[in-house]
N, C-alpha and C positions, 0 to 999 in steps of 0.2 A: 598895510604893513608888509614889509619885505622879509626875507630870510636868505642865508647863504646857501648856495648850491652849486654842483658841478654839472655843467651844461654842455651839450653838443649844440653849438651855436648855429644860426641860420646859414653861416657861410662855412659850416662843417669844420670848426675848430673846437677842441674841448677846453673850456675856460671856467674859472671860478668866478662866480657873479653873484649879485643880489637878484633875487627873483621874488615875484609876489607870493605871499603865503596862500596855500590852497583855500579856496572858499567851500563851504558845505553845501552840497545838494541834498535834497530830501531823501534820495535813494543811495547815498554814500555814507562812508565814515571817514574821519580823520584819524590817521595813525602817526603816532610819535615814534619815528624810526629809531631803534636801539642799535642795530648794527646792519650793514650793507656790504656784501662782498663785491669785489671788482672781478668781473667775468673776463675771460681772455677775449671775448668778441667785443667787450667795451674798449679795449685798447685799439681795435681797428674799426670802431664806430664810424669814423669819418669817411671810410672807404666802403661802407656797407649801406648805401642808400636804400637797398631793398627792403631793409628791416629797420634801420635806425633813421627817424625823422629829425630834421634839424629843429633848432630852437626848442629843445626838450631836455628836461632834467633827466640825467643818466641814473642807473642803478636798478638792477631787477632780481638781485638775490638778497632778500631782506627779511628782518623780523622786527617787532615793536609791539606797541600796546595802543589799543583804540583810546583815543582821548575825547572824541566827540562823535555822536551818532545822529544821523539824519532822521527826520520825523517819520519817513515811510520805511525805516529799517527796524525789523522786529526780532531778529534772531541773534543780534549782537549787542553787547553792552560795554559801557565804559570800563576800562581797566583790564579787558581781556588781552591776553597775550596771543599773538598771531604770527604766523609765517604767511608771507605774501606770495601767491602764485600769479606772476605777472601776466601769464596767458589765461587768466580765469574769467575774463569778461566774455565768455561764449554767448553766441546768439541764440543757440538752443533749437534752431528751426532749419538751419541749412542741412544739405545731404550728409555732411561730415559729422555734424553734431548728432543727427538722428541716428547714424550708424556707428556711433561710439568713437569716432576719430576726430574728436574735438581739436586735436593738435593741428588740424587743417582748417579750422574755422577762421575765415579771413578776419572777421571782426576782432577775434581774440589775439591773433598772432601778427597781423600785419597792418592792423588799423588803430587798435587801443592797448597794446601790450605796454604795461608800466615799465618805464625806464628805456623804452625803444621809440613808441610813437606817443605815448602819454607821460606826463611827468611821473618820474620815478623816486628812488628812495636815496639818492646822494644828496639828501637835504634833511633838515630836522623833521619836516612834516610831509605827509603824502596823503592825498585823497584816494579812496579805493572803494570799488563797489563790493558788496557782500561776496559776490562770487569769486573775488579775489582772495578772500580770507580762508585761512585753515587754522583752527584752534591747535595750540601746542600743549602738550601735557606739562605739568609741573616739573617733572624730572628731566625735561629737555632745557638745557642752558641756552642762553642767548646765542653763544658762539656755536653751538651745535645747530641751532634753528636757522642760522644764517647759511648753513650748508644744505638746507632741504632742496633749494632749487637745483643746484649742480649735481646733487646726489640723484634726484629725479632724472636729469638728463642722462647720467651715466647708467642708471638703472634700465631705462628703456634700451639703450644701446646693447647692454649685456643680454637682456631677455630677447632681443630680436636675433641673437646669435642662435637661439634654439637651445635644446638640450646639449649642455657641454660636459655632462658628466663623463669622466674618463678621458677627455680630449685634451689636447695641448692648445692653449689659448695665447696668442701674441697680442699685446697691446702696444701700438706704436705712439709715442708721445707721452712723457711723464709729468704732464701739466696736472692740475687738480682733477680734470675729468678723466685723464688717464690713470691717476692713482685710484680714484674712486672706481673706475671700471676693473682695475685689478682686485680691488678689495670685494667688490660685489661679485665678480667672477669666481673668487675663491670660495664663496658661499655657496656656489652651484656644484661643488666637488669635481672640479676638472683634475686631469692627471698632473698638469703643472701650468703655471702662468709665466710667461716671459713678458719682459718689459725692455722695449728699446727706445733710449732716451740718451742723446749725446752730451747733454749737459751734466757734469758730475754732481752738482749739488741736487739736482732733481732725481738722478739716478739713485742717489743715496737713500731715497725713500723706498726703494724697491722692497727691502727686507720686511719692513712694517706693512707693506701693501701685499705681502705673500707672493712676492714675484721674484724671478731670477733675471738679473739683467743680462742682456745679450746685445753684441754690437753686429753690424751688417757684415764686417769682415769675419767675426766669429762664426756667424750663422752659415756663410759660404764655405769656410773652412771645414766646419763640423757637419755640413749637409743637413742643417736643420730643416724639418718640415712640420708645419703647423696646420691644425684643423680649422681654426677659427682665428681671424685677425680683426681687432677692433682698432680703428684708425682714428686717433684723437687729436692729432697734431695739425692737420690742415697743410701738411707739408708734402710736396709732390715726390721727393725722394723717399719718404716714409711710406707713402702710398705704393710706390713702385716695389719696394723691398717686402711689403706686406703681400702683395700679389705673387712676388717670386717665391716666397717662402711657403704660400699655401699649397697644401696637397690637392691632387685633382678632386673635384666635388666639394672642395672647402668653401667656407663662408667669410665674406668681408663685410663688415659693418662699418659704415662711414658716419661718424659723428662729429669730426673736426672739419672745417671747411676753410679753404684759404684761396687767394687768387692764384691762378697758375696750376691748381691741383688738377691731375688728370689721371685717368686709368687707361691701361693699355688694352685695348679691345681683343688683340690676338690672344693675350694671355688669358683673359676671361673666357673666351671661346674654346681655346684648346684644352683648358682644364675644367670647363663647365663650372666656373666659380659662380656662386650665388652671391650677388651684391645687394646689400640692404642699406638703405639710407635710414638715419635715426634723426627725427626732428622733434624737438622739445619733448613732450610727454602727455600722457592723459592721466590714468589713475596712479601712475607711478609717483606722482607728487605726494599723494596720501600715503602711499606705502613706504616712501622714503622717510616720512615723519616717524613712522612705526620702527623702522630699521635703525634710525638714530636713537629713538627713545629707548629701545630695548637693549641697546649696546651691541647689536650685530654688526652694525657699520660704525667704525671708530674714526673720528675726523679731527680730534683735538690737536694732534701732532702736525696736521697740515696747515694749520694757521700760522703764518710767520710773523705778522704783525697786526696789532689793532691801533688804529691811527684816528686822530680827530679829523674833521672834515677839511680844514685848511691844508692838510698834508696829503690829500687825495692825489694831486697831480705829481707829487714826488713819488708816491706809491705806484702810480702809473709807469713812471720811469723806471723804478726798480723792477716791476713785472716785465716790461718789455725787454730789459736787459738781462733777464733771467736770475737776478740776485736773490729773489724770494720766491716762495711757492704760492702763497695766498695772502692778500691784504684784505682786512675787514675794516670798514670805516665806521666810526661812531659818531654820527652828525650832531648829537646832542652833548657831547663832552665840552 
């Protein structure tokens, strides 16, 4: 039997196709996908062969219900609501797993990540290992649960910035990760959070993200200086601006990546800037669930549209054009 799915094809185009329904292994479960978010990296999947394997169903920001349980699975049952950690299939034995840095586990992140190298959630059904599953509390809605994965990504970036109490924090890029970074930074009691985002529709979310919009020209005119910059755009100009505005001894956290993005070594040297990369997450995934469930992190306003699976490619176009903030796909509508 087959099912509809959004696929990165073997020749690296994104297409709507019929694909085989997942078969159940003894050590897996089958999840009926309720919602799956479209990540900014999904838009560039064709250009990212380092992490996106061709001939694979996309979708790595998802939530759903378990509908079938393999014979060897003991801790999960039919009907449980789950958020899916796409990087959860850790080996447990490599040096990174053993040292608490499972975000560098090769098996989990560059070989079997759901929606990147293994079939993901832009389809009605998805196979997952128990290590991919996270139970979600009843007070967490499906829309909120679909935000766990990007929230975990943003949470790691904010925490890698260190203690930001009383500091000025700049977030470059008002994409979903940037908005989440602003909201999570605000919870850490900085003096102020600044957001640099050239698209008016996305910049309009700054107030609800507890941030003040600032432009490059305004920052130069006003002599703005920041202590921490969190670069979420993957844009070379934004990265350069972040470095220029950082005070000596400041910290730059890079969570957005794009082709052509570069950092000026002389500026880093002369200001003794600390540069931190932020790659996926470890226990931040579980803590993001708690932040969403308790209402400390609010995301409801960031969802622009919930659409059925056949509308996914149109949603890709809207996201690439900057017409919407976030699209959640409901594959079983």
